[in-house]
C-alpha positions in Angstrom: 0.0 0.0 0.0 1.4 3.4 -1.0 1.2 6.3 1.5 1.5 9.8 0.0 3.7 12.5 1.4 0.6 14.6 2.0 -0.6 12.0 4.5 2.6 12.4 6.6 2.3 16.2 6.3 -1.3 16.0 7.6 -0.3 13.7 10.5 2.7 16.0 11.3 0.4 19.0 11.4 -2.0 17.4 13.8 0.7 16.0 16.0 2.4 19.4 16.1 -0.9 20.9 17.4 -1.1 18.4 20.2 2.5 19.0 21.1 2.2 22.7 21.0 -1.2 23.1 22.9 -0.8 20.4 25.5 1.9 19.1 27.8 1.2 15.4 27.2 4.2 13.6 25.8 3.0 13.4 22.2 6.6 14.4 21.2 7.6 10.8 22.0 5.6 9.5 19.1 7.5 11.6 16.5 9.1 15.0 16.0 7.1 16.9 13.4 8.7 19.1 10.7 9.4 22.6 12.2 7.1 24.1 9.5 4.2 22.0 10.9 4.0 24.4 13.9 2.9 27.2 11.5 -0.3 25.2 11.0 -1.2 24.4 14.7 -4.1 26.8 14.9 -5.8 24.9 12.1 -6.1 21.9 14.5 -6.5 23.9 17.7 -10.2 22.9 18.2 -9.2 19.2 17.8 -6.9 19.6 20.9 -10.0 21.0 22.7 -11.7 17.6 22.2 -9.0 16.2 24.4 -8.6 18.9 27.0 -12.3 19.7 27.2 -13.2 16.0 27.4 -10.8 15.2 30.2 -11.7 18.3 32.1 -15.4 17.4 31.8 -14.8 13.8 32.9 -12.8 15.1 35.9 -15.5 17.5 36.9 -18.4 15.1 36.5 -16.6 12.0 38.0 -15.1 14.1 40.8 -18.5 15.4 41.8 -19.5 11.8 42.6 -16.7 11.4 45.1 -16.0 14.9 46.3 -17.9 18.1 47.2 -18.8 19.8 44.0 -16.7 22.9 44.8 -13.6 20.6 45.2 -14.5 18.8 42.0 -14.6 22.1 40.1 -11.2 23.0 41.5 -9.7 19.6 40.6 -11.1 19.9 37.0 -9.6 23.4 36.5 -6.3 22.2 38.0 -6.2 19.3 35.6 -6.8 21.6 32.6 -4.0 23.8 33.7 -1.7 20.8 33.9 -2.9 19.5 30.5 -2.1 22.8 28.7 0.8 24.0 30.9 -1.2 27.2 31.6 -0.4 28.2 28.0 -3.6 30.2 27.5 -3.5 31.6 31.0 0.0 32.9 30.3 -1.5 34.6 27.2 -4.3 36.2 29.2 -1.9 37.5 31.8 0.4 39.0 29.2 -2.6 40.4 27.4 -3.9 42.1 30.5 -0.4 43.5 31.4 0.2 44.7 27.9 -3.1 46.5 27.3 -3.4 47.6 30.9 0.0 49.1 31.2 0.9 50.0 27.6 -1.6 52.7 26.9 -1.9 53.4 23.2 1.8 52.8 22.5 2.0 49.8 20.2 5.7 49.1 20.8 5.3 49.4 24.6 2.3 47.0 24.6 4.3 44.4 22.6 7.4 44.8 24.9 5.3 44.3 28.0 3.5 41.3 26.5 6.9 39.7 25.7 8.3 40.3 29.2 8.3 37.0 31.2 7.4 38.8 34.5 3.7 39.1 35.4 2.4 42.5 36.5 -0.5 43.8 38.5 -2.9 43.8 35.6 -1.9 40.2 34.8 -2.5 39.0 38.3 -5.9 40.8 38.6 -6.9 39.4 35.2 -6.2 35.8 36.1 -7.8 36.1 39.6 -11.0 37.7 38.1 -11.1 35.2 35.3 -10.9 32.2 37.6 -13.4 33.7 40.0 -15.9 34.2 37.1 -15.1 30.8 35.6 -15.5 28.9 38.9 -18.7 30.8 39.7 -20.2 29.9 36.3 -19.4 26.2 36.7 -20.7 26.2 40.3 -24.0 27.7 39.1 -24.7 24.6 37.0 -25.3 21.0 37.9 -22.2 18.8 37.4 -23.8 17.1 34.4 -24.7 20.4 32.7 -21.2 21.9 33.5 -19.5 18.9 32.0 -21.6 19.1 28.9 -20.9 22.8 28.5 -17.2 22.3 28.9 -17.2 19.7 26.1 -19.0 22.1 23.8 -17.2 25.3 24.8 -13.6 24.2 24.6 -13.4 23.2 20.9 -16.0 25.8 19.8 -14.2 28.8 21.4 -10.8 27.6 20.0 -12.4 27.7 16.6 -13.7 31.2 17.3 -10.3 32.4 18.6 -8.5 31.0 15.5 -10.4 33.4 13.3 -8.3 36.3 14.5 -5.3 35.1 12.3 -7.5 35.5 9.3 -8.7 39.0 10.3 -5.4 40.8 10.8 -1.7 40.4 10.4 0.8 39.0 13.0 2.1 41.9 15.0 5.6 40.6 15.3 8.1 38.7 13.1 9.1 35.1 13.5 12.5 36.3 15.0 10.8 38.4 17.6 7.9 36.0 18.4 8.0 34.4 21.9 7.7 30.9 20.4 9.6 31.7 17.1 6.5 30.7 15.1 4.2 32.8 12.9 0.9 31.1 12.2 0.0 30.9 8.6 -3.4 32.0 7.3 -5.4 28.9 6.6 -6.9 27.8 3.2 -10.6 27.3 2.6 -10.1 23.5 3.1 -8.4 24.2 6.5 -11.2 26.6 7.3 -13.9 24.0 6.6 -11.9 21.5 8.7 -11.6 24.0 11.5 -15.4 24.6 11.5 -16.0 20.9 11.7 -13.6 20.5 14.6 -15.2 23.3 16.5 -18.8 22.8 15.4 -19.3 19.1 15.6 -19.2 18.7 19.4 -21.6 21.6 20.0 -23.9 20.3 17.2 -24.1 16.9 18.9 -24.7 18.4 22.3 -27.4 20.6 20.9 -29.1 17.6 19.2 -28.8 15.2 22.2 -29.1 17.5 25.2 -31.0 20.5 23.9 -28.2 23.2 24.3 -29.7 26.5 23.0 -28.0 27.2 19.7 -28.1 31.0 20.2 -25.4 30.6 22.9 -22.9 30.6 20.1 -23.5 34.3 19.3 -22.1 35.5 22.6 -18.5 34.3 21.9 -18.8 35.8 18.4 -19.7 39.2 19.9 -16.7 39.0 22.3 -14.4 38.1 19.5 -15.5 41.1 17.5 -15.0 43.5 20.4 -11.5 42.1 21.1 -10.8 42.4 17.3 -11.6 46.1 17.5 -9.3 46.5 20.5 -6.4 44.7 18.8 -6.9 46.5 15.5 -7.0 49.9 17.3 -4.0 49.3 19.6 -1.7 46.8 17.7 -3.1 46.6 14.1 -2.3 42.9 14.5 -2.3 39.9 16.9 0.2 37.8 18.8 0.1 34.3 20.3 -0.7 35.8 23.7 -3.7 37.5 22.1 -5.0 34.2 20.7 -4.8 32.6 24.1 -6.6 35.5 25.7 -9.3 35.5 23.1 -9.9 31.8 23.6 -10.3 32.2 27.4 -12.5 35.3 27.2 -14.8 33.9 24.5 -15.1 30.6 26.4 -16.0 32.6 29.6 -18.7 34.3 27.6 -20.0 30.9 26.5 -20.4 29.8 30.1 -22.1 33.0 31.0 -24.5 32.6 28.1 -25.2 29.1 29.2 -26.3 30.3 32.6 -28.6 32.9 31.1 -30.1 30.8 28.3 -30.0 27.2 29.5 
């Protein structure tokens, strides 16, 4: 049986996404081509199937053995361990940069690249986790687990759109991870929509999740796009992580309001 080179490229690109967006030892399977990391955003929602699924199982299963508050804390801790706090790091840098950089584009970028966390970053993370935990505790364990499985891949799909909407604000040499994400083709765009939309479609069909929940993250994405366009005229990897967490948070809030 003949296997085309494109098959290996496709597998490399998916593997690179799981290596980049999680801390699980996928790198032991194979070391992808370095160029594969330029495509990781195209498979970002697929990694959400794993992180969202494991987080949901931890929350729902933990609630059967532990007080619900403790189960929520354990589930959130597991997600941080799975991702290495990659997105939280982006949110902290985003808050520091836009909180302390004013309208100075270069200062914002310099603050976001600084490895130290500032006051705005600490406040951003504390408030984010207070709101996130409050949202999950406002739901039953079953509903919270279902919402996590829908929100994680869907909001990663939403956050990925920012790379199509504006240019990268840095160059590969000055990027924190030395990678500039490429704009995806129409085929990759369809794949991205399936990865992010399939879980939420199944949950809508089986559990009756109100479909208008999806508009809330889209509104938040647009507002963040306006902010990035005005201040940076571009995006960074930190911005992608922050957009994911903030759109996901709006998904949970919408769930409480509508479901």
